[in-house]
C-alpha positions as CSV (number, residue, x, y, z in Angstrom):
1,X,0.0,0.0,0.0
2,X,1.3,3.5,-1.0
3,X,0.3,6.8,0.6
4,X,0.9,9.8,-1.6
5,X,1.1,13.3,-0.2
6,X,-0.7,15.9,-2.3
7,X,-1.2,19.4,-1.1
8,X,-0.9,18.5,2.6
9,X,-3.7,15.7,2.2
10,X,-2.9,12.0,2.2
11,X,-4.4,9.5,-0.1
12,X,-4.2,6.0,0.1
13,X,-4.1,4.6,-3.5
14,X,-3.2,1.0,-2.9
15,X,-0.3,-0.3,-5.2
16,X,0.8,2.6,-7.6
17,X,0.9,1.0,-11.1
18,X,3.1,2.6,-13.6
19,X,1.6,2.9,-17.0
20,X,3.8,0.7,-19.3
21,X,2.2,2.5,-22.4
22,X,3.1,5.9,-21.1
23,X,6.7,4.8,-20.0
24,X,7.3,3.4,-23.5
25,X,5.7,6.5,-25.2
26,X,7.8,8.9,-23.3
27,X,11.0,6.8,-23.7
28,X,10.5,6.7,-27.5
29,X,9.8,10.4,-27.4
30,X,13.1,11.0,-25.8
31,X,14.8,8.6,-28.5
32,X,16.1,6.4,-25.8
33,X,16.4,2.6,-25.9
34,X,15.4,0.5,-22.9
35,X,19.1,0.1,-22.0
36,X,19.9,3.8,-22.3
37,X,16.9,4.6,-20.0
38,X,18.1,2.0,-17.7
39,X,21.5,3.5,-17.6
40,X,20.2,7.1,-17.1
41,X,18.0,6.0,-14.3
42,X,20.3,3.5,-12.5
43,X,18.1,0.6,-13.2
44,X,18.5,-2.5,-15.4
45,X,17.3,-2.8,-18.9
46,X,15.3,-5.9,-17.7
47,X,13.5,-3.8,-15.1
48,X,12.6,-1.1,-17.7
49,X,11.3,-4.0,-20.2
50,X,9.2,-5.3,-17.2
51,X,7.6,-2.1,-16.4
52,X,6.7,-1.4,-19.9
53,X,5.2,-4.9,-20.3
54,X,3.3,-4.5,-17.1
55,X,5.0,-7.3,-15.5
56,X,6.2,-5.3,-12.5
57,X,5.9,-1.9,-11.1
58,X,8.7,0.1,-9.6
59,X,9.2,1.4,-6.1
60,X,8.5,5.1,-5.5
61,X,12.3,5.7,-5.5
62,X,12.9,3.8,-8.8
63,X,9.8,5.7,-10.3
64,X,11.3,9.0,-9.3
65,X,14.7,8.0,-11.0
66,X,12.9,7.1,-14.3
67,X,10.8,10.3,-14.2
68,X,14.0,12.3,-13.7
69,X,15.6,10.5,-16.5
70,X,12.8,11.2,-18.8
71,X,12.3,14.8,-17.7
72,X,8.8,14.4,-16.6
73,X,6.6,14.4,-13.3
74,X,6.0,11.0,-11.7
75,X,2.3,11.5,-12.3
76,X,3.0,11.3,-16.1
77,X,4.0,7.7,-15.5
78,X,1.1,6.5,-13.3
79,X,-2.1,5.0,-14.4
80,X,-4.9,7.2,-13.7
81,X,-8.0,5.1,-13.7
82,X,-11.0,6.9,-12.3
83,X,-14.1,4.8,-12.0
84,X,-16.4,7.5,-13.2
85,X,-17.0,11.1,-13.7
86,X,-18.2,11.1,-10.1
87,X,-14.8,10.2,-9.0
88,X,-13.3,13.3,-10.7
89,X,-16.0,15.5,-9.2
90,X,-15.0,14.2,-5.8
91,X,-11.3,14.9,-6.4
92,X,-12.5,18.5,-7.2
93,X,-14.4,18.6,-3.9
94,X,-11.2,17.3,-2.1
95,X,-9.1,20.2,-3.5
96,X,-11.9,22.9,-3.4
97,X,-10.0,24.8,-0.5
98,X,-6.5,24.1,-1.6
99,X,-6.8,25.1,-5.2
100,X,-9.7,27.6,-4.4
101,X,-12.1,26.0,-7.0
102,X,-15.6,27.4,-7.2
103,X,-18.4,26.9,-9.9
104,X,-19.3,29.6,-12.1
105,X,-22.8,29.3,-13.5
106,X,-24.7,32.0,-15.5
107,X,-27.8,32.1,-17.4
108,X,-27.1,31.2,-21.0
109,X,-23.4,30.8,-20.4
110,X,-21.0,27.8,-20.3
111,X,-20.7,26.4,-16.9
112,X,-17.1,26.8,-15.8
113,X,-14.8,26.0,-12.9
114,X,-12.9,28.9,-11.5
115,X,-9.8,28.9,-9.3
116,X,-8.0,31.6,-7.5
117,X,-4.7,29.6,-7.4
118,X,-2.1,31.3,-9.6
119,X,-0.4,28.0,-10.5
120,X,-3.6,26.2,-11.5
121,X,-4.7,29.3,-13.6
122,X,-1.3,29.5,-15.4
123,X,-1.6,25.8,-16.1
124,X,-5.2,26.4,-17.7
125,X,-3.7,29.4,-19.8
126,X,-0.9,27.3,-20.9
127,X,-2.9,24.3,-21.8
128,X,-5.3,26.6,-23.8
129,X,-2.6,27.9,-25.6
130,X,-1.0,24.6,-26.4
131,X,-4.4,23.3,-27.5
132,X,-5.0,26.2,-29.8
133,X,-1.3,25.8,-31.2
134,X,-2.3,21.9,-31.9
135,X,-5.6,22.7,-33.5
136,X,-4.1,25.4,-35.8
137,X,-1.2,23.0,-36.9
138,X,1.6,25.0,-35.2
139,X,2.6,22.0,-33.2
140,X,2.3,18.3,-34.1
141,X,0.4,15.6,-32.3
142,X,3.6,14.4,-30.8
143,X,4.7,17.8,-29.5
144,X,1.3,18.3,-27.9
145,X,1.5,14.9,-26.3
146,X,5.1,15.5,-25.2
147,X,4.0,18.8,-23.6
148,X,1.3,17.2,-21.8
149,X,3.3,14.2,-20.4
150,X,6.3,16.4,-19.6
151,X,4.1,19.0,-17.7
152,X,5.1,20.7,-15.3
153,X,8.8,20.2,-16.3
154,X,8.2,21.9,-19.8
155,X,5.9,24.6,-18.4
156,X,7.1,28.1,-19.1
157,X,5.1,29.1,-15.8
158,X,6.2,26.4,-13.3
159,X,10.0,26.3,-13.3
């Protein structure tokens, strides 16, 4: 059982499973072989292969080493598998005070979620800019995916 600390709240999430698909995608985006990633992260190529195949999951320390080698946040490598939209809603409730979320509902307007948290707002601004660049063909599918998987490491706001 693993307990993650997020914004001064503790969540028990059971066994944290690395996403072999995300690991492989990021490794290939970085033009690394399994052996090269193993060397950069101080692990064996057999371990990397097993993580990608879903045969094993790394410890938190090993996961951190892999994330550093791939220049991404640990969360980019973890399976996020909410059971329903209601689970996502409850995550929003859990962070309502920390991220200062509040609903914005107006007559005839799109319903929105507001935040008074500077980092979260900067994330939304940057995400919107990147989506527009992707939609307009200024960046490729791979570049957009790389930005998302590398966030916040490649964020211009959160450095």
